[in-house]
C-alpha positions as CSV (number, residue, x, y, z in Angstrom):
1,M,1.4,-18.5,-21.2
2,D,4.3,-16.4,-18.8
3,E,2.8,-13.4,-17.8
4,H,6.0,-11.6,-19.1
5,D,5.7,-12.7,-22.7
6,P,5.0,-10.2,-25.2
7,Q,2.0,-11.9,-26.4
8,V,0.4,-11.0,-22.9
9,Y,1.2,-7.2,-23.2
10,A,-0.1,-7.3,-26.9
11,K,-3.2,-8.6,-25.7
12,A,-3.7,-5.8,-23.0
13,H,-3.4,-3.3,-26.0
14,E,-6.1,-5.4,-27.8
15,N,-8.5,-5.5,-25.2
16,F,-7.9,-1.9,-24.2
17,D,-8.9,-0.8,-27.7
18,M,-11.6,-3.2,-28.0
19,F,-13.3,-1.7,-24.5
20,Q,-13.0,1.9,-26.5
21,Q,-14.5,0.6,-29.5
22,Q,-17.3,-0.9,-27.8
23,G,-18.2,2.2,-26.0
24,W,-17.4,0.5,-22.5
25,L,-14.9,3.2,-22.0
26,V,-15.6,6.6,-23.1
27,S,-13.5,9.7,-22.8
28,D,-14.5,12.8,-20.7
29,P,-15.1,15.9,-23.3
30,E,-13.2,17.9,-20.6
31,P,-10.6,17.4,-17.5
32,R,-12.3,16.4,-14.4
33,Y,-11.6,15.0,-10.8
34,Y,-13.5,12.0,-9.4
35,I,-14.3,10.8,-5.9
36,Y,-13.6,7.2,-5.6
37,A,-14.7,5.3,-2.2
38,Q,-14.2,1.9,-1.0
39,T,-16.3,0.4,1.7
40,M,-15.1,-2.6,3.9
41,D,-16.4,-4.0,7.2
42,G,-19.0,-1.1,7.3
43,R,-16.1,1.3,6.9
44,T,-15.9,3.8,4.1
45,Q,-12.7,5.8,2.9
46,Y,-12.8,8.4,0.1
47,G,-10.1,9.6,-2.2
48,F,-9.9,11.9,-5.2
49,V,-9.0,10.5,-8.3
50,V,-6.3,12.7,-9.7
51,A,-3.6,13.3,-12.4
52,A,-0.3,13.2,-10.5
53,N,2.9,14.9,-11.9
54,V,5.8,13.3,-12.8
55,E,8.0,15.9,-12.1
56,D,6.5,15.8,-8.3
57,Y,7.4,12.3,-8.3
58,M,11.2,13.0,-9.9
59,E,11.6,15.7,-7.6
60,G,10.6,14.0,-4.0
61,R,7.4,15.8,-3.9
62,I,5.8,12.8,-3.9
63,K,7.3,10.9,-1.4
64,K,8.0,7.1,-1.0
65,H,8.5,4.7,1.9
66,E,9.9,1.4,0.3
67,L,12.3,0.2,-2.0
68,T,11.6,-0.8,-5.6
69,R,12.9,-3.4,-7.6
70,S,14.1,-2.7,-11.4
71,D,12.5,-5.8,-13.0
72,K,9.3,-5.1,-11.3
73,E,9.1,-1.5,-12.5
74,E,9.9,-2.6,-16.1
75,D,7.2,-5.3,-16.0
76,R,4.8,-2.4,-15.4
77,M,6.8,0.2,-17.9
78,K,5.8,-2.4,-20.7
79,H,2.4,-2.6,-19.5
80,V,2.0,1.5,-19.5
81,R,4.0,1.6,-22.6
82,V,2.1,-0.8,-24.9
83,N,-1.3,0.8,-24.1
84,D,0.1,4.4,-24.0
85,A,-2.2,4.9,-20.9
86,N,-2.3,4.4,-17.1
87,V,-4.8,1.6,-16.7
88,E,-4.6,0.9,-13.1
89,P,-4.3,3.8,-10.4
90,V,-1.5,4.3,-7.7
91,F,-2.6,4.6,-4.1
92,F,-1.5,7.9,-2.5
93,A,-2.1,9.7,1.0
94,F,-2.2,13.4,1.8
95,P,-2.3,15.3,5.3
96,D,-5.9,16.2,6.1
97,N,-7.3,19.4,4.6
98,E,-10.6,20.7,6.3
99,R,-12.0,22.1,2.7
100,L,-11.3,19.0,0.5
101,E,-12.9,16.8,3.0
102,A,-16.0,19.3,3.0
103,I,-15.8,18.9,-0.8
104,I,-16.0,15.2,-0.4
105,R,-19.1,15.5,1.8
106,E,-20.8,17.9,-0.7
107,V,-20.3,15.7,-3.8
108,T,-20.9,12.5,-1.9
109,A,-24.4,13.5,-0.9
110,G,-25.2,12.9,-4.5
111,Q,-26.1,10.0,-6.5
112,A,-22.9,8.1,-7.4
113,E,-21.9,7.3,-11.2
114,Y,-21.2,3.8,-10.3
115,D,-21.8,1.8,-7.3
116,F,-21.4,-1.8,-6.7
117,T,-20.3,-4.6,-4.4
118,A,-17.4,-6.6,-6.0
119,P,-17.4,-10.5,-5.6
120,D,-15.1,-10.0,-2.4
121,G,-17.7,-8.0,-0.5
122,F,-16.0,-4.4,-0.9
123,G,-18.0,-1.9,-1.8
124,H,-16.9,0.6,-4.8
125,H,-18.8,4.2,-5.1
126,F,-17.8,6.7,-7.7
127,W,-18.8,10.5,-8.3
128,V,-17.6,12.7,-11.2
129,I,-16.7,16.1,-10.4
130,D,-17.5,18.2,-13.6
131,S,-18.2,21.9,-12.3
132,P,-15.4,24.0,-13.3
133,E,-15.4,26.2,-10.2
134,L,-15.1,23.3,-8.2
135,I,-12.5,21.7,-10.3
136,S,-10.5,24.5,-10.3
137,E,-11.0,25.3,-6.4
138,I,-9.5,21.7,-6.0
139,T,-6.7,22.2,-8.1
140,D,-5.6,25.2,-6.1
141,L,-6.3,23.4,-2.7
142,F,-4.0,20.4,-3.7
143,A,-1.3,23.1,-5.3
144,K,-0.9,24.2,-1.3
145,I,-0.3,20.7,-0.2
146,P,3.5,20.4,0.0
147,Y,4.0,16.5,-0.3
148,L,1.8,13.3,-1.3
149,Y,2.7,10.0,0.0
150,I,2.6,6.9,-1.5
151,A,0.9,4.5,0.4
152,D,0.4,1.5,-1.9
153,G,2.0,0.6,-5.3
154,H,5.5,1.9,-5.3
155,H,6.3,-0.4,-8.4
156,R,3.3,1.1,-10.4
157,T,4.2,4.8,-9.1
158,A,7.8,4.3,-10.0
159,A,7.0,2.9,-13.8
160,A,4.2,5.7,-14.5
161,A,6.4,8.5,-13.8
162,L,9.5,6.9,-15.7
163,V,7.5,6.3,-18.8
164,G,6.2,9.8,-18.6
165,N,9.9,11.0,-18.2
166,E,11.0,8.8,-21.1
167,K,8.0,10.2,-23.3
168,A,9.5,13.8,-22.2
169,Q,13.0,12.9,-23.0
170,N,12.2,11.6,-26.5
171,N,9.9,14.4,-27.5
172,P,12.1,17.5,-29.0
173,A,9.0,19.7,-28.9
174,H,8.3,18.9,-25.3
175,T,6.4,21.6,-23.2
176,G,5.4,19.8,-20.0
177,E,1.7,20.2,-20.7
178,E,1.4,17.0,-22.4
179,E,-0.6,14.3,-20.9
180,Y,2.5,12.1,-20.5
181,N,3.5,14.4,-17.7
182,Y,0.9,13.2,-15.3
183,F,-0.1,9.5,-14.1
184,L,-3.3,8.5,-12.6
185,A,-3.6,8.4,-8.7
186,V,-5.8,8.0,-6.0
187,A,-5.3,10.4,-3.2
188,F,-6.9,9.9,0.2
189,P,-7.1,11.8,3.5
190,A,-4.3,10.3,5.7
191,S,-7.2,10.0,8.6
192,H,-9.4,7.9,6.0
193,L,-6.7,5.3,5.7
194,K,-6.3,2.4,8.0
195,I,-2.8,0.2,7.7
196,I,-3.9,-3.5,8.1
197,D,-1.2,-5.8,10.0
198,Y,1.5,-7.9,8.2
199,N,2.5,-10.8,10.5
200,R,5.1,-13.3,10.1
201,V,5.5,-17.2,10.1
202,V,8.9,-19.2,10.7
203,K,9.3,-22.9,9.9
204,D,11.8,-23.5,12.9
205,L,13.3,-22.0,16.1
206,N,16.9,-22.4,14.9
207,G,17.6,-25.2,16.9
208,L,16.1,-24.3,20.3
209,S,13.7,-26.3,22.1
210,T,10.5,-24.5,23.4
211,E,11.6,-23.8,26.7
212,E,15.2,-22.5,25.4
213,F,13.3,-20.1,22.7
214,L,10.5,-18.7,25.5
215,E,13.8,-18.2,28.1
216,K,15.8,-15.9,25.2
217,L,12.6,-14.1,24.6
218,K,12.6,-13.0,28.3
219,K,15.7,-10.9,27.6
220,D,14.0,-8.3,25.8
221,F,10.2,-9.0,26.4
222,E,7.7,-9.2,29.0
223,V,6.5,-13.0,28.2
224,E,2.9,-13.6,29.3
225,E,1.2,-17.2,28.3
226,K,-2.4,-16.5,27.1
227,G,-3.7,-20.2,26.3
228,S,-5.6,-21.4,23.4
229,E,-7.8,-18.2,23.0
230,T,-6.6,-16.0,20.0
231,Y,-4.5,-13.2,21.4
232,S,-4.2,-9.7,19.2
233,P,-1.5,-7.3,20.0
234,C,-3.0,-4.4,22.0
235,C,-0.9,-1.5,21.4
236,L,2.6,-0.8,19.9
237,H,5.7,-2.6,21.1
238,N,3.0,-5.7,22.1
239,F,3.3,-8.8,19.7
240,S,1.2,-11.7,20.0
241,M,3.0,-15.1,19.2
242,Y,1.5,-18.8,18.5
243,L,3.6,-21.7,19.5
244,E,2.5,-25.1,20.3
245,G,-1.0,-24.5,20.7
246,K,-0.6,-21.9,22.9
247,W,-0.8,-18.1,22.3
248,Y,1.6,-15.6,24.1
249,S,1.8,-12.1,24.7
250,L,5.2,-10.4,24.5
251,T,6.0,-6.8,25.2
252,A,9.1,-5.1,24.5
253,K,11.0,-4.0,27.8
254,E,11.9,-0.3,28.2
255,G,15.4,0.8,26.2
256,R,15.4,-2.3,23.8
257,Y,14.2,0.4,21.2
258,D,14.5,3.9,20.1
259,D,11.4,6.2,20.4
260,K,13.5,8.7,18.7
261,D,14.3,6.7,15.8
262,P,11.7,6.7,13.2
263,I,12.7,3.2,12.2
264,G,13.8,1.8,15.2
265,V,10.7,2.7,17.1
266,L,8.7,0.3,14.3
267,D,7.4,-3.2,15.8
268,V,8.6,-4.3,12.4
269,T,12.2,-3.5,13.2
270,I,12.0,-4.6,17.1
271,S,10.8,-8.1,15.8
272,S,13.4,-8.4,13.4
273,D,16.0,-7.4,15.4
274,L,15.3,-9.0,18.5
275,I,13.3,-12.2,17.6
276,L,14.1,-12.8,14.0
277,R,17.6,-11.9,13.8
278,D,19.3,-12.4,17.3
279,I,17.1,-15.5,18.3
280,L,16.1,-17.4,14.9
281,G,19.2,-16.3,12.9
282,I,16.9,-14.7,10.1
283,T,18.9,-11.7,9.0
284,D,17.8,-11.3,5.3
285,L,13.8,-11.1,5.1
286,R,13.6,-10.7,1.6
287,R,15.3,-13.9,0.7
288,D,15.4,-16.4,3.7
289,K,13.2,-19.2,2.8
290,R,12.4,-20.0,6.7
291,I,9.9,-17.2,6.9
292,D,6.8,-16.0,5.1
293,F,4.6,-13.1,5.6
294,V,0.9,-12.9,5.9
295,G,-1.3,-10.0,5.5
296,G,-3.7,-9.2,8.2
297,I,-6.6,-9.3,6.0
298,R,-6.4,-13.2,6.4
299,G,-6.6,-12.7,10.4
300,L,-4.8,-14.5,13.0
301,G,-6.7,-17.9,12.3
302,E,-4.5,-18.3,9.2
303,L,-1.3,-18.1,11.7
304,K,-2.8,-21.1,13.8
305,R,-3.5,-22.9,10.8
306,R,-0.1,-22.7,9.3
307,V,1.7,-23.6,12.6
308,D,-1.0,-26.4,13.8
309,S,-0.5,-28.0,10.4
310,G,3.2,-28.1,10.9
311,E,4.2,-26.3,8.1
312,M,5.4,-23.4,10.4
313,A,7.0,-23.9,14.2
314,V,6.1,-20.2,15.4
315,A,3.9,-17.2,14.3
316,F,4.2,-13.6,15.3
317,A,1.2,-11.1,14.7
318,L,2.5,-7.2,15.0
319,Y,0.6,-4.1,15.8
320,P,-0.2,-2.1,12.6
321,V,1.9,0.7,11.4
322,T,-0.2,4.0,11.7
323,M,-0.3,6.5,9.0
324,D,1.6,9.2,11.1
325,Q,4.5,6.6,11.4
326,L,4.4,6.1,7.7
327,M,4.5,9.8,6.8
328,N,7.5,10.3,9.3
329,I,9.6,8.0,7.9
330,A,8.9,9.2,4.3
331,D,9.6,12.9,5.6
332,T,12.8,11.7,7.1
333,G,13.9,10.1,4.1
334,N,13.9,6.5,5.6
335,I,12.7,3.1,4.0
336,M,10.8,0.8,6.0
337,P,11.8,-2.8,6.5
338,P,10.3,-5.3,4.2
339,K,6.6,-6.3,4.6
340,T,5.8,-3.5,6.8
341,T,2.5,-2.1,5.8
342,W,-1.1,-3.9,4.5
343,F,-3.5,-1.7,2.7
344,E,-7.0,-3.1,2.1
345,P,-9.0,-3.0,0.2
346,K,-6.9,-2.3,-3.0
347,L,-8.0,0.1,-5.4
348,R,-10.0,-1.3,-8.4
349,S,-8.9,-0.6,-12.1
350,G,-10.8,0.2,-14.8
351,L,-13.2,2.7,-13.4
352,V,-11.2,5.6,-14.8
353,I,-8.1,5.5,-17.3
354,H,-5.8,7.9,-17.8
355,K,-4.3,8.3,-21.7
356,L,-0.9,9.6,-22.2
357,S,-1.7,11.0,-25.5
358,D,-3.9,14.0,-26.5
């Protein structure tokens, strides 16, 4: 069945009711915060599960760095409407705060409420914060943080906020205190998060021979052949390329990018402009069928495989965007190019759910 069929949304509602009737989902007697931690490759990141404010999103205090599509927003809005709940959290970051970091250490020193490893090998750990004094302190601390930043889940964030705003407009007795004025999020200190590379593979060399392509690259890049040994980008403005069984290091030459431009300084912009557009003739990253994108979680071996198979002609690996770059772009009101950031692990749905009705 098509995933957008009305019966699919109806089944979600049926399951949500059944989970509550079976006692698998149980309402807390009072409002609470939680700490949700995820472990991948021996590294753990800790975030606060919070109720984010719809008005903060509508007025720009929750900042975004990507464009959203209305069709994807509407799909997620239907899911929120039919369940009258946020059943999957959105993924936020906030500037590091010493006291909130201390609270994370204090709470996680105790036993977790949930502690399990999912089939993909990622660990999930979950603590309940039920101390009224600590809850009040956390609320006060977050009130002093000027902005939250959407790390991942721009469509889910927009959908959750838009449904809340929709409910407010349709309620003549609206006060601003109703549950629909909030939506479910997990907010992580920025230093806890690691953005993974988001790489590119291209079907052809735009009519160029290998020699002609390499020669054109030398105009804007220092090109160094690395042989058959896998090469990873070592720093910003350094790229890895795989072509005809060989790896190459490409380092953008001085003056070919603008360090003072929050978008122009991004490696995704440099590669999109100087390689994909100027040499390979790819101008629309969202729609051009000659290009595909590979999340760094799959490793550089996936790039090699797709080129060696003959499916693709060339692959490019990019150095990951930093959290500082992401927040700088959001702060300056800019939008990142498509397929720039990849966050892993993803938030797991169902550990906590926020109902929109009291």
